[in-house]
Structure formats: structure tokens, C-alpha cells
N, C-alpha and C positions, 0 to 999 in steps of 0.2 A: 396561446396555451392561458386561458381565460378560467378561473377556476376562481370562489368565493373563494377567498383566505380566511382561515381565521385566526385571528390574530395568537404567535407564540405565547404562550405565559414565560415571563420573566423567570432567570432560574431561583428558585427559595427551598427553602427546607417543607413547606406547604404543598410541592408539590408531592404526587405521588408516583412510585417507579413508573408505572404504568403511562402518564402521562408525561414523567418527561423522554419516556422513551420514544414517547411517540412522535418524536421531534427529532431535526436538525441540529445540530452544540456546535460549535467550533469548538477545537480545541481549545484555543488559549481562552476560551467561555468555561471548560470542565475544569480548566487546568484553575482558575481563580476563582471558580465556584469549588473548589476540593479543596485550595485552601483556608476559603471562608468554615465550611465545615469538620475541620480538622480532617480530612482527609487527603491521602499521597495525592501529589497531584504531579505524579511521575511514570513515564511510562509512555505504551504507544494509548493512542486514540480509542483502541475499544478495549483495551484494561482499564483506562480510568471511563470509561462509558460504566466498565461494569462496578468500578468501586463506589462511582459516586450513588447509580441505584439499588445497591446494596443498602447504602449509607439509607437513603431514602424509604427505600420498606423496612430499615430498622433490622437490618441482618451483618451479620458479622461478615467481612469481604476474608475469602482463602484466598492468600498470593500466592499466584503460580510458581515453580520454583522454578529459580535463575538456569537462565540457558548456559548450560553446559559448555563451557568454550575447549576448544582440544590444544593444546598446547605443541601439536601437532611443526613438525620442523618444515617451514618454511623453502618455497623452490626459490633456485638465487643463478643468477646472470652468471656462465652460459647455458641457455638452453637452444639445447636441443629435438627434432622433431621427433626424436626412440624415447624424451625423457617422461617416466615414470611424472604424471600425479601422486603427488603422496594425499592421504585422507586427511582430510579437514585442511585442504588446500583454498586459502582467500583471492578473493577477486585482486591479485596484489598490480601493481606500478611496472615490477621485473615480466609477470604476465603479460601485463594489455599490453605494453614495448615489443615486446616477443609477438605478441599475436597483432600489433600493429607492424612491424614489418613484414612480415607474412599477407597478409589480407589488405594494411593501406590503412589511409585516414578512418574508413567507416566503419572499423573495428569499434565497436561498444561491450560490453558487459550489460545488458539487456537479460530479462529474466529467466531467458533460455542458457545462458551462457553462465550466467549466477551458478543456475540452478545446477548445471552441469559437473562444475567446480564442486561446489557443496557436495554433489551425492557420488563425488571421489573414491572410489572402493580401494583403490592403489594399484589398479592393473590397468586403467588408460593411461593414456601418453599423449604428448602435446600435437601430435599429429592427429588423433583423434578428435581432440577441443578442434582444429584447424577442420575440419570433417564436421562436426559437429554444427560447428556454427554455419557452414556453407549451407548444411543440411537444415535449419533451421530461416531462411532470411527470406523465401516465399512461402509458406506457411499458413497465410493470412490473418486477420485481428486474431490477435494471442487474449484471455479472459483477461480479465481487470480484476485483483480483489475487491473483497467487499470496502474494505476500510478507504479503498479510491473514490468513496462515491459521485467527487465532482467530477472526476476522470472519467469514468464511467457515463455521465450525464453527460459530456462531452461529447463520449463516442457518438452516445446513441443520438444528440440533437443535430451531431453532424449527418450523421445518416440519413438521416432526415428531414433538413432544412440544409441541403449543400452547396447552395447560394445565400446562404443565412448570412449576419454580421456578426462582428462579435458584441455589438451592442442587442442583439438582439438574443442572445445568448444567453448574456449577463442578465439580461431582465429575465425572462425564464427560467434559470437557474436562482435569480433571486425569488420567482414564485414559488420554484420547486423545492426551494429550502426552506421555505417560507410556513410550508404547507405540509399539515401531520403525514407520517406515514402510512398511513389505513384510509387516505383521502386523494394520496397519492398517483397521478396514471403513470402510465408508462415511460419511465427516464425516457425522456428527451424530447417525446410526443407532441 
């Protein structure tokens, strides 16, 4: 990958919102900058980026409403195949232990399993959870959410360069992330 990189500007109040959004910023950079300009520095990288962009544009930022946590009763041992999963069940240690007992050490709460429990409507059982795990094992590459840009880049890079080294990957990642969004090639090419 040979791009003619433009130097990434430093984070400053002189940046326009548009210029700020053209660049990749580490969350730590955004947190530090937010504090220096008096912007709340907590939350996800996406939320922090939106706050900083609004501040640079001179707009008020309307905070999203806090996520409502359900106080639903959580499962406790002993669990059975017929145990109904309640609405609001978390990916708990009790559930993990039971799943590992029935599946083995390869069980983990990946996105498909976290989603299964998060979307439980009170009608699914632990047997349904076992079945879901089995059904989602060999589905191929699952999509990676946009906030995990490094992971997306890494997957695409490895698909294009199966014999590439870690050093090559990291060098291309540095070039990629230091290139404005509107001038980047396809991730990992």
C-alpha cells in the first residue's frame, strides 16, 4: 500500500468539524482533547467523536438517553435443559458454566450468543441456547461493527495477504489510519 499521506493535523479547536471527521483518532486522544475543551470525555468512541465534532462546529450536543437496565431476575444454578431464559438475562457466569458443562471449553459468549440472550423474550430455554450455539458455529465471517475499525481492517488485510507478517499488517494499518477517510483505499488492500 503506497499512499501519498497527508499529515494528520493535531487536535485543536481550530479544526473544522469536517476536517476532524476525516481522520482516525484513538479513543485516548479523543478523551484527552475532550477534557481540554470542556467536553464530557466518557462513553464509547462513537459518542465521544460526536460530542467533539459538535463542539468544533459550535453546536450543542444532545446526549442520548441512558440505556435502561432491566432489573430482571437472573438465572441461578442449578439450570436444566428446560430452564426458561428470562427477559433481560445477562451473559452471566452461571450461564457460562452451564454452557461449558454441556458444550465444552470451546464455548464463549460471542456476538451471536450475546445477542441470543439479550433478545430473549421469556420463551426460550437453555436447550434453545445450546441449539443456537451449534447452529451459529460455522456460518462464516460475521460482520464487525463499524466502531471496531482496526478489527475490520485486520480481517480484510489478512484476506488479501494470507501470508503477510504482523509487521506488514501494522505498517499498513499506520498508513491507513493516518490517511484521511475520504482518501483511503478499501480497508486492508
